[in-house]
Structure formats: structure tokens, C-alpha cells
C-alpha positions, 0 to 999 in steps of 0.5 A: 147324583149326590153332588146335585142334591140341595137342601133349600133352607126353607126347610130350616127357616126357623133356625139362624143362618149358621145353625141351618148350614151346620145341620145341612152339612152334618146331614150330608148335603153339599149344597143349600138353597139360601133364604133372604131373611136369615141372611139379612138377620145374620148381617143385622147382628153385626156380621158381613157378607164376607163372613157369611161366605166364609162360613159357607165355605168352611162347611164345604157347602155350595149355594146354587140358589137364593130364595125368593124374590116376589111382588114385582110382576105387576108393580108400577110406579114407586112399587116398581122402583122399590121392587127393583131396589130389592132385586139389586140387593138379591143380586148383591147377595148372590154374587157374594155368596155364590148362588147363580140362580135367583128364584123369582116367584109370580106371586104379586099384588096388583092388577094382572097386566101381561105387557107390564109383567113381561116388561118387568121380567125383561128388566129383571133378566137384564139386571141379573144377566149383567152379573152372570145370574139367572132370574128363574121364574117360579109359578105360584098357584094363586097368581095370574101366572100359575102354570108351567105353560104360563111361565114358559110363554113369558120366558119365550116372549122375553127371550133373554139369556138370563131367563129361566124356570124353576120347576116345583112339583107342588106348583105343578100339581096344585096350579093346574099344570100337567107333567106333560107341560115340562116337555115344551121346556128346553133343558137349558131353560130349567134353572133348578128343580124343587122337590117336595110332597104333599098330604092332601087335607082339603085346605086352600092351596096357600095353606097347603103350600106354606104349611103342609109340604112333606118329605118325598114319599110321605105324600101322593105326588107322582115324584118318580114320574116327575123326576123321569120327565125332567131327566128325559129332557137332559137336565143335569142341574140341581134338585133342591128339597123344599119343605114348608111345614108348620111342624118343622119348628117343633121338630129336631133340626138334625133329624129334619136334615137327616131325613131330608138327605135320606129321602132325596137319596132314595128318590134320586138314586 
């Protein structure tokens, strides 16, 4: 299972692109989930995508996913044009750096419109599919499409080979989903699984999502049951640890990466 453990670099988003990759590799990870902002900062410093890919390869790191594309689901007019231009950029980053999975979140401004959401997602899938990529829907608890059942219905309606789902335990537990909802999703439509834990503080869900996620075993999510349910589907893809915690920038990044790897090994066996 080690080859399927991935460190989503949101956990080290306060570091620059190269520094985050070095910490991940040093800790024992063989794969990382890339983040858009550090890559663009790397390129803005005068380097290029070929160099970014070479650095990944030099560390022996694969990159299954790139995070995260948002503000598209209810976009109209000029906002829609801008969103699809940005998605084209995501596809360019993915095809050069290696990720097959683009994480597509359901968070967005605009008036909820199911028909428009389906139309926009179908177009994302078309663009991604032409380049051999997957547009992996990730529900967001504060969006109009906030449960696993919601995103699965969208994937079914769009019915495109490039449509998939990113399962995130936080979004399941805090968005009103049930673990049982996983049973309706075919294994081949689960693009990737995001793992994290939570110490409940009573704060609003957006604060919990962005500032309070912790390592597996440090909170109270039913992670082992979650993993068992996913494995029971026959899923054999990547499990990515995604920690969003405001304390990370103040902590030793080598220790964050080391503990991240240890926690994933303990959870997944």
C-alpha cells in the first residue's frame, strides 16, 4: 500500500514548490498532490514547467493530482469564459507535470442552477478527457452541491468517461453525507481519496475546513471505517493526506512530513 500513499502539499502550502517536494521525499513519500499557487510562484520566479517536472523526477516523486479548481459550477458569461481559461491552464500544468486527476471543487459564487452546473461540468469533462485527464468532483459542505450523493448524481447525469469523484472524509462528515453513500459509487469513478482528521471546536464549517484539520488519529473521524468502506468497493488508487491547519506554518516542516507519513502508514497498513 505504500506506493499508494500521497502527501497533498496543502499540508506544506506555506513552503515554496521545491522545499515542499524535498520534505515530502525525505519523509518517505513517493507521491504528492500538487498545489496550483506554489507552481505558479515557481514559474513567476523565472523557471519553467520543464524544470518543475525535472525536479519532481529527480526526487523520485509521482504527482497523481493537482489542486484545486473552483468557482466554475454556476459561472455564466464572462465569468464562465474566465473559469474555462483557468481550467485550460490546469490541464497544461497536469499534462506537463504528470497528474492525471484535477480536483474540481463545487464551491462557487452565483445562484445555484442544476442545469448550468451540469453543462459546465460536462464541458470540463470534455476538455479534460481530450487530454487523458479526470475532472474529479469534490463536494464542499458550504456549497449547493455538498454531499457525496449530490456529486454522484451530477456524475451520473453528465455521464462522461472523464467524470470522477474525489472522496474527502472531512467533506463527507461535515457536509451531511453518510459513509453508506459511498456504496452507490462504482470503484472506477472514485478518482482519489483524501484523508484527514478533525478536532471539533464548534466553529463554522469553513473555519474547520481551512484551519482545524489534523493528522489521522488525532481527531474523531471514523477513518478506519471509511477506509474499509472504500476498499470494499475495490478501490486501488491513491490515498492523499490533506491537512489544512493554521498551525502548520509555525511548525517544523520536516516534522510535519515525517508525522504525516507515519500516520498514513499506521492508518493504511
